[in-house]
Legacy VTK file of the C-alpha trace (Angstrom):
# vtk DataFile Version 3.0
C-alpha trace
ASCII
DATASET POLYDATA
POINTS 145 float
103.448 193.523 83.839
106.047 191.599 85.314
104.708 192.276 88.984
101.059 190.765 87.503
102.747 187.671 86.024
104.847 187.205 89.340
101.587 187.601 91.323
100.019 185.084 89.465
102.785 182.549 89.713
102.861 183.023 93.454
99.420 182.439 94.086
99.347 179.452 91.527
102.313 178.329 93.519
100.631 178.892 96.814
97.269 177.007 95.802
99.553 173.893 94.572
101.423 173.790 97.796
97.797 173.929 99.582
96.467 171.069 97.844
99.695 169.016 98.588
99.551 169.287 102.235
96.006 167.747 101.811
96.658 164.307 100.724
94.213 161.751 102.022
93.061 159.189 100.261
89.504 159.596 100.162
88.684 155.883 99.395
90.935 155.141 102.648
88.769 157.613 104.837
85.749 155.923 103.699
87.333 152.528 104.712
88.149 153.747 108.087
84.870 155.054 108.904
82.912 151.965 107.499
85.441 149.136 109.005
87.781 150.841 111.866
90.538 149.038 109.923
92.761 151.131 107.815
96.363 149.646 108.067
98.878 151.251 105.841
96.488 153.640 105.076
96.960 157.181 103.303
95.153 159.681 105.806
97.729 162.263 105.617
96.015 165.637 106.579
92.858 164.187 106.886
90.303 166.024 109.396
89.268 163.194 111.936
88.758 165.839 114.725
86.394 164.327 117.434
86.008 160.689 115.721
85.424 157.490 117.944
87.960 155.342 116.747
88.201 152.781 119.570
90.226 149.785 118.566
90.989 150.927 115.124
93.690 148.942 113.468
96.005 151.958 111.777
98.958 149.973 111.876
101.860 151.881 109.597
99.154 154.596 108.292
100.338 157.680 107.227
98.352 160.341 109.553
101.209 163.114 108.954
99.455 166.617 109.477
95.976 164.709 110.242
93.743 166.418 112.757
92.791 164.297 115.638
91.849 166.779 118.144
89.546 165.264 120.869
89.553 161.819 118.729
89.012 158.983 120.670
91.746 156.283 119.874
91.280 154.330 123.064
92.960 150.754 122.448
93.781 151.505 118.846
96.874 150.325 117.370
98.842 153.054 115.485
102.219 150.711 115.116
104.683 151.829 112.916
101.855 154.815 111.894
103.340 158.440 111.006
101.650 160.887 113.151
104.320 163.407 112.523
103.018 167.029 112.741
99.481 165.674 113.917
97.092 167.101 115.822
96.424 165.312 118.998
95.156 167.761 121.143
93.110 166.711 123.975
92.795 163.204 121.993
91.953 159.856 124.102
94.922 156.974 123.367
94.349 155.366 126.684
95.795 151.849 126.296
97.054 152.700 122.611
100.091 150.866 120.734
102.129 153.581 119.442
104.858 151.165 118.943
107.495 152.877 116.759
105.029 155.293 115.691
106.715 158.607 114.354
105.170 161.503 116.594
107.794 164.187 115.710
106.604 167.854 115.798
102.895 166.393 116.686
100.983 168.283 119.305
99.753 166.192 121.822
98.583 168.979 124.373
96.109 167.554 127.124
96.368 164.217 125.234
95.234 161.400 127.770
98.452 158.923 126.676
97.972 156.960 129.618
98.837 152.978 129.720
100.036 153.169 126.129
102.833 151.453 123.940
104.881 154.120 122.988
108.466 151.382 122.800
110.582 152.902 119.854
108.318 156.197 119.369
109.890 159.087 118.038
108.911 162.010 120.138
111.409 164.580 119.276
109.752 168.020 119.189
106.317 166.455 120.619
104.434 168.860 122.423
103.193 167.222 125.684
101.809 170.132 127.689
99.494 168.918 129.979
99.229 165.533 128.591
98.240 162.328 130.701
101.300 159.746 130.699
100.309 157.874 133.552
101.486 154.530 133.313
103.220 154.605 130.295
106.845 153.738 130.214
108.759 156.530 128.304
112.346 154.542 128.710
111.915 152.910 125.359
110.633 156.207 123.322
112.961 158.192 121.270
112.871 161.402 123.451
114.730 165.142 122.296
118.138 165.221 123.737
LINES 1 146
145 0 1 2 3 4 5 6 7 8 9 10 11 12 13 14 15 16 17 18 19 20 21 22 23 24 25 26 27 28 29 30 31 32 33 34 35 36 37 38 39 40 41 42 43 44 45 46 47 48 49 50 51 52 53 54 55 56 57 58 59 60 61 62 63 64 65 66 67 68 69 70 71 72 73 74 75 76 77 78 79 80 81 82 83 84 85 86 87 88 89 90 91 92 93 94 95 96 97 98 99 100 101 102 103 104 105 106 107 108 109 110 111 112 113 114 115 116 117 118 119 120 121 122 123 124 125 126 127 128 129 130 131 132 133 134 135 136 137 138 139 140 141 142 143 144
């Protein structure tokens, strides 16, 4: 009997933790889709895979854990945004502003981050395997020691 109760409690806890990971605000996702403007929005955990967000205003947005694989963020303003643990694999961030953004633990494998502004961006634990950083100045970024 105790093992059944423990099993139910464990399953309930697992479901509640899974729900907490996906926390994006559906109204904010809709706003981004309709206007390309979502400054300060909660898009954490959102699935934005392959979205065309060229020139989007995502300043100070929470995109922690978001799936932005193959998304086009050319010229987007992600200044101050949280992209911690976000999936940016094969994302196109050419000429994007990532000034003071948190990219800690983000997956930027094969991402195009050329000519981007990453002054003050946190790149600790960021995966940059085969990423294109041509024309991007890394001197002012926070890099792993």
